[in-house]
N, C-alpha and C positions, 0 to 999 in steps of 0.2 A: 344394481346390475340386472335387475328384473325389468328390462325394457320392453319385453314381449307382452302383449295383452293376455296371452295364455299362461304366463309364468307369474305366480304370486310371490310376494315377499313375506317370509315367515320370520317371526321374532320370538324372543323369550315370552313376550306378553300373549301372543296369539297362537303359539304352536299347538298347545293342547286342543284348542277349539278347532283350528284349521286342519291339523294333521291327525292327532290321536283319535278324535271323535269322528273323523270322516268316514262316510259310508263307502266311498270309492277308494281304490288304491291311490297312494300318494308317493311321488318321486321327489325326494328332497335332495337338493344340491348344497352341500356345505362348502363355502368358498370364502375367499378374502380378496380384497382389491389389489394386494401386493403379490398375489400368486399367479405367476405366469401360466402354468398349466390350467388353473381355473379360467383364466381369460380365453385360453384356446378351447376349453370345453364348453364355454358359454353358447356358441352358435349350435352346437350339438344338442344341448339341453333345450334351447329355444325351438329347434326343429322337432324334437320329440314331443314338446308341449303342444305344438301345432298338429302334429300327426296323431297324437293320442287324445286330443281335445274331446271332452265328453265322456271319456272312459278312464282317464287318469288325471289326478290333480298334480300339477308340477309346480314346485316352488323352490326358493333359494333362502338359505340362511347364511348371513354374513357372520362368520365366527368371531370376528373382532368386536362387533357390535352386540353379539348375542352369545356370550361365553357360557351362560348357564345351560342352554340347550346343547351346545357343543360338548360341554362336560358331561351332561346327563347321558349322552349317546356315545361317550368315550371317543370322540373324534380326535385322532392324533395325527392324521395326515390329510391334506387336502389337495386336490379336490376329493370329496367323498360323496358318493350318491347312495342314499339309503332309501329302500323301498318299504313303505309301511302299508299293512293291510290289516284291517280290524284292530287298529290301534297299536300294533306290534311291528317291530322291524323283522321283515321276512327275508331280506337279501340286501347285499351292498356291493358296490363297485368302487374301489379306492384307486385313485390315480387317473391319469389321462387315458381313457379307453375309447376304442372306436365306436361309432354310433351302432353298428350292427351287433356288437357285443352287448351294449346297454339294452338294445331292443330285445335281443335273445333272453336276457335276464328278466326284463320288464314283462315280456309276453307270457311268462310262467304264472303271472299273477293277474292278468287282465282277461276278463270274460269277453269273448267275441260272440256276438249274436249269431246263432245258427252253427256254432262250432260243434265239433264231434264230442268225444267223451268228456264228461264233466260239465258240459255247457248246461246252464240253467239250474244247476244244483244250488240250492240255498241252504245254509246252515243256520238254524234258528236257535 
């Protein structure tokens, strides 16, 4: 389902390397091919991937093919969007949510060059 060049496919095998160890924030879409709401959310995730390219890594985890990762993060309902920063889940959106709501949540964790308070702060 990751047809967009900006959307990666995360698996049980590559999740730690691609998501947990990422220096950038990561938006992970937990989905399944039989999930109608997941299919309706896919174009939104693709659009966000393009819009946040270079600032956020966006990828998808098929919960049927990657049950270990879904279990590890206690995914009980899909679609579920988890936002990771510094290797930890910092936020989530469960269910079919509008793009503006997802952007609002994602913007809390994305540094925008030249932004006001908090911009450029690094925690070492």
